[in-house]
Steps between C-alpha positions, in 0.01 A plus 500: 500500500629845407397814686392766554135402453254778574123503533481655152693220323303315226776238461756326717856429384620143559850383400662165435200290386534236230336554160150356491459486876180633655587777747267573788555802723329459834486639848688304764168342605465352149238738358586555130524856367667459156592229250656451156690251285872574510688608194822421688731697728296814573120526488252779562215306664161681470296551816166317478196701397316621805803459726647814658834484674493638854780654701665255735419184302796261474527346154684185392498296180496136388549344158352177363631304202430144384317415820777629728435792734782703650517614858383860545746787507680479838301695758784744573502588130127571489428847363286723721247708308578871543243765582394719208550877516201712595628842394700645213720657767634148561610477135786730396557567128604205285778519239520427130743213466479544122660788318210663319580524129263633238311221321569258789225243541592356843561661840629363830392680818671395825449541876121456506312322775469129408166446326433870443343619174761716325378735227718690253366823345614673183369856459237421762374193312544145628785341304519171689421322824637197688498336843819523702661161565656352813801730468302819439564502124222594256600414143260583220461516123350841421175557315675753278871575459656781700472843333771727365794584723442769759152379592432426868400147605341440841424193710285441807398197706166415659314224680362221278130470427310348790722659766435825688625811322813657644454827681696822431659612174702255286873559456583564135811367329602704194775490239563645155517311172849477347582527130599187315863474383551656161510270197506125515432328831818344646543122480413327828774346712476125556651493845707257698446242620387364166256211516603156382308204363197395708462852649224739395586844641714766329625814675448791258613858567553824314126524437301824473240466775168428334648348182400165353779242512505202264713188538538276193647149511706381208416132560130526412466868395240558773472842663375618839421863584440691823469865595769601749423742784865521608840541338603143588281197568504123484311390187337164583441307177202265447728195478862419593781499250590160358775313683737546203473880525376761252562844351274799575450851370341772714349828377300785650246724335217744572222378266244717676693822439325687221583852612846472347705263289666254737724244332528156663842404629745277325504150649731400782616141458610240753595134486331270750751235607400135538368385834766436762513377857377767743765654726540363853225615733608718789313417822514691828523246785155510667449511874309239695131589489531701179208496255699671223801380303692778321634394158699699244641437148167355388342507155150641472247235403725207597364201690624471859505193721566548871593186693504520881681205654456425871621196693152348495349619170549682170266768362499600131336822375451631144502867390542722196724807527304823434572637150788746470634425848855398582445495876200369691401422858356148482220426750565171681362321807675612817844346470626273781845550649640169378395524134689523173331699222575434134369726223505369142432727204400351164525680166423286194695180562759670723502496878709654775475439874624667815474371858509699823459396859263663746685701764398599851292814522640804676198726540599861433409792716170673413535723193508876512438776248756761406334836560398766405194407295345769281179532304540393136799288599551224244722270705561394860825357640479216751763396753483122496727202445616382160291200397182614675184600309332833563173670406401863560159564657318827564176635641362828369184482706302231316690200637828312451613465139805331350673761284793300363582162357670248725874558447795281600771708667839458334666706775424622850361829368258439216294759313147413391288687243147580619170557317301706523760745624501613862250762608495751783359389836565135422631231734765276341669182622683194365407134534799266504490129417824340618681223314337257743151643460475719812283808439587827676373858466720807522405805704252723315593851390299799384562670166546874470451752217811496287733801518568721194706337229844651444719467195674167541861501615715194434771369726828581337735470348363315198767281343522320168427135561235563764193281456280685748440846646358611833270801551566674831191719537218307331184480710456151644261308277551717191562369150842616381603493134863549389580655160808583299574717202831388352741794500216714634330538164289303258238246601408389850560141612323338795766327708286351776200549727373364828258554786743604773488535877717700738662181628540339156549774239749340261393477134654240271575628151439327169866545407820625659582870498756642259691827504277633219189487722343808655261359761197631686196359678137592564258380766124461491229456765126525443458750217810704594829462313833679483535427126441861395728657759860609464719192521805411700720347230804287573802428286673165526861453612728259312465144626854398404825675585850431368818630660818478288865529595596831336849390385728192516708458813854357531687395814866404452618182661834636614658175386595633156493825307182425304307225681169622640143415594273680252126569525413565136127563565233444764123541519250478784137463385199510735130438436204606712231254385661187642781649708763335279852634460798390294865602536731415214855604424770427242835458678853387404827404667794613282767386747684193366651385826214514746140400544278765654187519713280799576148624570329748266230697683244764416321715754210731420516844656164504680368728772568383854405248634443322167778270382517286189770352285655175383832320486650229286804282592748446218795262460719529188784286379826655396521626143528239227878476492524488875473220752422150376376417848270679743155613385577433135535130580149511647353654184484860616548759218709812520211715367129443545154660516371430851129515584303488824118506515275525805179664619439745782171602656658839561477577128123443509443771759371800300669762716832319486466459126439873456834555676664240275378687191668817625818328622854484365729201538837465669724224361765341723764233444586340833842363603645346185724214616774338293652156542749283314584131540883469536585171675565539878856451630598148595456414865822450698564158640359466845593239747237405753731435790438495870439852634504646140313830450178498292528449127488850340354347183190385688223760462311417820641332814386144558211432729578380852417143590232416755730272702812701535544797727653693214487877504250663269580480128792259526539128532760383751751277335561160658 
């Protein structure tokens, strides 16, 4: 069962069922509320006619296939029906997830109340309507295409027919229509990971929101079309690719655009490789009592078999991975402490299996929320333990309502998107489900009106190679978008965006920064945005630095008139992105009679107390016509390029790196030592007679015996 499920929901989302199975959603007392035949993996199960979901009901599901009936969803995974809003004041403005292009025929509106009726208006006329799903998304094909660019499009949400009307004035979401790109539409991008034989989903990007995308197979010349409401989506085809693979071409067009001449794109082509064994499944070791098994590296639509082996019995369960998912939390009976769990994934004729063993549960402390919480906040950060599952709940006056999906924490501070967004005078808390199934609530906190939005400042310095940036003054819960204009002119590129919180503000970028980027960010809450304000722009420091010995250095040996240790060249290169450094130098010993040893060092001149540098130890044989023994006999050359590579976390500290960029280098050659290998003088004869003094040729005195009363260091002669 997948939540949230509100009183307004006309369908219930159930995951993991086998194709052809009959799904029944029921209350924990067995009373049915919804049913459907599964298409496999993820099913929207319609609520029965005449049945109205009520706040507080606990819903579970069963599936039946070929006379076999599954156990219901484990009780701790039952989804509690959330109370419906009673006032528009409990529903802040939604957002257009789609970019609104002229002639677009599809629109995606996000952050609605689950089950709400979302209506889109164009010039005051209804352009489309849809019910918001479990995740607050209303996705609709419009009655008529969007008008010419510059027009204003609005969206509102309301209670479904049969429910009490909401009081107060609806919040209006508005955005302007964008112009289409000039000339021919760009070819779509068939993204990685590419599907292979036996798979049926293709990731397609580079699409103009609202365009029609067509995928054509070479094998049978069949085509499938869909209207995209986002720039990148998974295109689920009616049937899988053949096991031997295929070749596809993908185009986009605006067939409904009559206001101007819009030329369809050229096709983007991709080869579909033959079916292959799926990669090894990654399983998180479950705790005793757990009703969820976290799996990664899955293939959407694949068949899963879970085998639970206990000392006294073995249980086998069958599932289908939800389409387009590479990770999934598999519902299982509460796992005993002494069990082994094997998960087998089957794709075509290939299988892969992974086994984990159930570990003892260590119940975490109750969760807590990271405050402050502001109205229109789009995300909430939870202090929990990695591996636990959390949900965000709220009460705006009409009763408790789940306002997030259940999320598995990948670290001790996890950030969860909420929908609808937070409102003023709302009580918010987190529900935590531990690895072992223990449920705990966090303390509840009140929301407050959000403060004014300031122009976003980014934590500096920004450095080439950075894959993320951090706003320092964004309002907790705001949506922050990061842009760049290469060299400060030309087009604008979106680098990354995220719903941030004060305790978790970092934004991962779609690519690493370069020195040509000029970066800025904007934040948005409710209908307010800093997009039209004066920006704080940031240049990007170099992410690699190279320090070069300015001139060759020579140090005479003193053993001859010309013999010397020579440093012909040296370089010290440092990189911010991974903290790597490399020191390399070309050195030579021109002395024919002596080997030499030294240390070449470089030190960066950094402000106190910062220190950074590197050294490299060097041993060189005598010049070619020199000693036939010594280092030459061991294969050492008289001239060589020496290299040393390492990494240092110090180089990944932005403030330290800024000092490195401004630094100069000091090159030092430490204590060159010279040695030859003339044979030692012969030892004089030594007669070990009674009362003779110690042998001067013996390096260390002999050890005393344990039986004699000899003085220290010497053995008494008998």
